[in-house]
N, C-alpha and C positions, 0 to 999 in steps of 0.2 A: 834391816829388810827393803828389798827395791821392790815394793808395790807395783811400779810402773812394768817391769817384767813378767808380772801374772797377768793371761789370758783373763779377756774382760766377761769370758763366759762364767767363768769362776763366781763372779761376786752378783751379790743382791741386784737388780737390776736398775733399783732407786739408791746405790750407794756408790756412786762416782764424783760428785762435787768437790769432796775433800780428799786430795791426792796422798795426803797423810793417815787416812783412817777409811777403812771400806770391808764392809761386812758382806759373810759369805755364807753357805750353808752346807751342813754335811750331816745326813741321817738324822734330820729333824731337829740337830741341834744349830745355836748362832754363836759364830764368831768373827770376830773383826780382827782382820791384818792389820798392822801398823808400821809406818817408816820408820826407820831409826828415831825423828824428830818426834814422831807421832807416840814412840815408846816412852821417850822422855818425857812428853807430856802428860801420858798416863801414870806414869811413876808418881811422877810432883804431885798428880792428885789424886793418886793411892795411898800418899803419905801425908795429906793434908788433913788437917786438924777435923774439920767437920765431914769429911768423908765416910766415917762409918756411922754418923748418925744420918745421914742422910741415904744412906743404904736402907738401913734398919727402919728407917720411918717409913718406906716406901716411896721416896721423891728421885732416887737416883736407881736406876735399875743396876739388878748385882752382877759383879764381873771378876772373872778368876784368870791369871796368865796362866796358858798352858804350852807347854812344848810339841810342837807338832814336826812335819817334814817342810814345813814354811816356813820356819823357826819359831819365835814367842808370838804367841795370837792370845788375844781375848776368848775367854768365854762367855757367853749372858746367858741371863733367865732369858727364858722365852716368853714373847708378848703371844696372849692367847688369841689375841684378832686383834689386825690391823686397820685401825681407822684414820681419817681424814679432818682437817678444819672444817672443810665444808659439807663436811655431816655430822656437825657438833651443834648443839645449841647454843645460844646465846652463854649462858651459866657456865657450860663446859669451856668456851674460849676462855671466858675471863677468868676460872679457876686455874686454865693452862696460862693464862699471860702472868698470873700474880704467883705463879709457882717459877716462872723461868726470871722473874724478878726476884725474888727472895733467894734463889739459887744466887745468883749475879751477886747480891748484897753479900750474903755471907762467902761466896768465894773470894770476894775483895780484899774479905777483912784476913783471908787466908793466904793472899799473895797471890790469890788467882784470875783468873779471868775467861769470860764465855765468850769465842770469838763470833758466833754469829746469836741471833735470838728469831729463829723461825718456829711455829706451833708444830713443823714436822719432825722436831726432835723429840717431839712428847707423844706419849701415848696412854690411852686408859686402860688400865686394869679393873674391869668392873666400873666403879661410877670415880675412882681415883687417879687424878693423873700422874706420870712418871715421868720423869727426865731420863731418855733413852741411848741419849750419843755423846760419850764419855767421850768420845776425839774434840769434841767443841771447848773442853779445859785444857786451857797452856796455862804457864805463867804471865803474871802480870809485871809488863816492863814498864818501870816511871814515866812517868808523863804519856802513856798510850791513850789517845781518846777511845770511848766506846763506838766502835765500828759496826756494831750490831743494830744501834738504834734507828736509823733507818726501814731498815729489815721488820724490825720490831714494830716500827708505826706503821708499815706497810701490811704487816701479816696477822697483828694484834689489836691494836690502838684501833687505826679505820674502822676496822669493822664492827668494833664494838662500838665506837661512837656514833656509827652509821645508824646500828641497829636500836640504840638506848636514845639518841637524840630526832632521828629523824624517822623511826620503826621501819628504816629498809633493810630486807634481808641478807645477811653479807654472804651466804653459802653460795648461790648463783655465782657472787664477781670473785668470790675466791676459786669455784672450779674453774671458772674462765679464764684465772692468771693466775699459775703457782707462784708469781710473784709479789701476789696480793694486791693491792688499792694503791693509786699514786696520790701524794697529796694535790694534785689537780682535780683529781678525782671525786677525793674526799670533799675536798673544798664545794664544788658544785653541788653536794647534798648538803651541806653545813652551812648555808649563807643564811644571811640574814641575821632574825637574834640567834642564831644556833650557831655563827661565829664567837657569840661571847661566854660561851658557855664552859666551862674547863676542861683544858685539854685542846682546846681546837684552835684560837690564835695561837699559840706557843708553837704546837705539833703538828698542824692543818695547814694553815694560812699562810704564818709566814715562810714555813719549809715550800709551797706550793709558789708562793711569788718568788724567791729563791730559784725556784728550777733547775736549770743547766748551766745556770750563772758560770759556775764553779769551773766548766770546764775541764781541763786536763790540768788542772792544779792537783796537788798531792792533799788531801785533805787530812792526811796522817799527820806531814810534818807540818801544815800550819796550826791544827788544833795544838800538837806538841809543843812547837815554838811559841805557843800562846801561854805556855803554865796551865794546859790542859790535864790533869790528873787523875788520881782515884779519888779524892775528895768531890771533884762538879761531878763525875759518873755518881757516884753515892747518892749527891744532893737529886741528879735527874732523876735514878732506879726512883727514890724515895717519891719525891712529886709523881710520878708516872702510879706508883703504889697507891695514893692518895687517890688521885684520877680515876684509876680503873674500879678501885675498891668500893669508890661512890657511885658506878655506873649503874644501871637498872634496867630491866626491860620487864615489863608486866602485860604480858598477851593477852589479849581480849580473847574469851571463849570463842572456841571455833565447833562447826557442829558436829567432828569428830571429836573433840576436846569432851564434848559433853555426850556422846554417843553409847558409851556403855551404862547410861543413866535412862534409857530408853526402854519404854516398856516392855516389847516386844525382844530385847535384847536381855533384859535383867531376871526375865522370867528362864531363860536358856542356862543363865552363868553356872549353874550346881550341874547341870547335867554335862555342860560341855566341861567343865572342871573335873569331874571325874572319869569322862571318856581322856579327856587328854595323860590325865596323870597315869591313868593303866597303859595308855601309849608309851609315856615316858617313862615308866619303873620298869621296862621290859630289860634294859638295860642301863650301866653307867652310861652315858654321853659326857664327850670332852667339850663338843661344842653342842647348842643348841640355837635355832635362830627361831626368831618369833617375826615373821613378818605382817607388816599390819597391826602393830603392838600395841596402838592406842594406849591406855590407862595400866599398862602391861601389869594385866593381873595375872594373865597365864605366863608371861615369862617368870615372875614372881616363883607360881606356883608351881614350875616345872624346876628353879633353882637347885634345888636340893639332889636332883638327879644331872646334874651338870658340872661339869669346871667353868664353864663360862656358857650363859644368855645372852644373845645381842637380841637386841629389841629392837626392830627397826619400824619406822611409821614416818609418814611423807609429812604430817601436821607439826611444825616446830614449837607449836603451845602445849601440845601433848607433850612431846619429847622435854620440853624445859620441866614440867610439870614433873614427869616421872621422874628427871635426873635431881632433883630439887628431894624429892620424896627418897628417893635411894641413896642420896648424900646423908639422909636424917637417919630412916627408918633400915637399910639396909633392904634387901640382900647386898653383900658386897660383889657379888660373881656376875650381875646382871649391866649390861652394855648397851646404856640406849643412843640410839644414834638417828637422824635426821635423813629420809629419804626418800624419793618417788619412786617407788616398785617399776612402772611403767616408763621410766627414765632413771635405773641405776645407775651409779657411779661408773663410767667408763674407764679405761687407762688412759693416762694422761701424762704431759710431760714428754720429755727425751723420747722417741721411740715408741709414744704411748703406753710406756711400761715402765715411767717413772714411780707412777702412784697406779697401783693397781685395781683394776675393775673389782664389783664384788665377787661376780665369780671367779676370779684368780687366786683369792685370798683363801684362809685355810676353810675349808667345807664341815657343813656340819654335818652330825651323825642322827639330828632329828630336825625338821621342817615343820613348824607350824605356820598355817597359813588359815586362819580363821575369817571368814568375813570377809575377804578380800578379793577373791577371784570372779564376782559379780562388777565389782569396781573396776578393775583390769579389762574385763570385757563389754560392759554398759559403759563405764564412763572413759576408758580409753581407748575401747575399739581398738583391744588386740584380740587377735582371732584364739578361741578357746583350746583347740589343739596346739597352739604355738606355746601357748601359756604352760600345759601340761607336758608338753617334749622339756620346757625348761626348768622346769621341777623335776624331770628325769633324770634331765643332766647334773642337777647335783649328787646324785648315787646316795640320797639320803632317805631314811623314814619318813613319812608326813603324816601330819593329821590336817586334813582336808576340811572345810565346810565349803557343804554346795548351799546356793542361795537362789531358788528358781525367779524366773522372770514376774512373778504374781506377787512375791513376797514385797511387803510397804517400803523396804530399804531400796529393792530393786526397781520398783515402780518410781520412788522418789528421783532416782536416778535416771530416769529413762523420762523422766517428764518432758523434756524440750525434744524430745528423738520419737519421731514414726518408728513402727515396727521393723521396717526394713532397712532401717540405717543400724539396728543392730543385729552381730550376725546371726544367721538363719540356724545354726546348729547349737546356738544357747540353751540346752535343753537336756535331761539328766541320762537321759539314754546316750546322746552322744558323746555325754562325758563319758559315761563308763564304759565306751566301746575305745577312747582315748586311754583311760585308765588301762584298761586291759593287754595295751600295747606294750605298756612299759613297768606295769606293777601289780603285785597282788592284794586284793584286799585284805586285810587281816581281821576288821572285824567293822561294824558300819553303827551309826548311833540314828534314830529318826529324833528330829524336835520340828515338830509339827511337820509344816509343811518342808523346812530344812530335813537334810542329812550331812551326818558327820562321818569321814571314812577313816581307817588307819590303815594307812600305804607303807608296804616296804617294796623295794625295789624289787622285779622280775628274776630269777635266776635260769 
């Protein structure tokens, strides 16, 4: 198939970097168009010994050949919600890195190679990572070096080293550059005694010193002529597995990671849970968003009423703890993500569409927004009407918690603000007026001075 002859508008906006393998959508189904080279590589993968075990274990996306008007294409299982590494916690990125190395090790043993090494080829289904880019596999050619090593370092290893050894959050750095963190940048964060830690000297300091001294020389040719083969790749892969497997990040307790244990919050939890469950049980949901998910209590509560629950919180310590808990205890359909709701993930990359904004991904059937509104209006100074308008744009049912200005948590948030520095319409009367513009109130529940609303889009 000549993929280059197909209109760009047919393809997913994030699928263009591999000319032999591009993704497109039809009626909610995900397909992959392959060039003749791509089809041959896919069939080599499909007949390789580990393929079935990869799919059965959930490590590789399920795919099948389908005859269409485009010729032979692959049909993939659908990922419930697309996320990106700048939205993952430390352990999520570490688990994705270990999956990448594990698959490469097993692929080499089967005569295959993975030609790139980017976390954008991995997604999470609930709390489990899965490799999605079957187009990355190809037959291994004897003497071929691991050309994905640099990419692996910039997008997997360096972010993990910075978080583990220097306490530097990697999410803003990955969001700032889709190519990841360069070796010179990583070295600046890992100077002094940190340079002696495993993985830093060999994978950060020496590559940073080398810089661009290679010029236009062919790295592929030089490594091949030097006898670089799969044994050296495997040794490097196993060394990285040991290094990454030992990396840890133990987040300090934060205000919001301990928020759910506060007396005035814990006292409302049972009433809130009952209200949320009544709203969630109205119908089966493909996707529920829990915005400001904190410890994940409500995300877990509604998990039986949805195919997938995305639990978003701006506090990485909270998300890290939740992810670890989900991996060990479940439920398996909750995906935790790190994101500041007042500055959510925008469209990034080529034409701002290579990585989609939060609002341009799969929309929820139900949105939980519990004890979040006052943070957005008081802390982030977002206009109340604008927040309600954004909620309405999701076209989903909503469970919204109203926290008045005289509530202890609102008072804490406004400690260093004068009253005239908070939007004057932050009151329940204005909130109801704005809700009436876009929603129908199905039910309400008072929680002392606070109030819960179950909303559906107005018809």
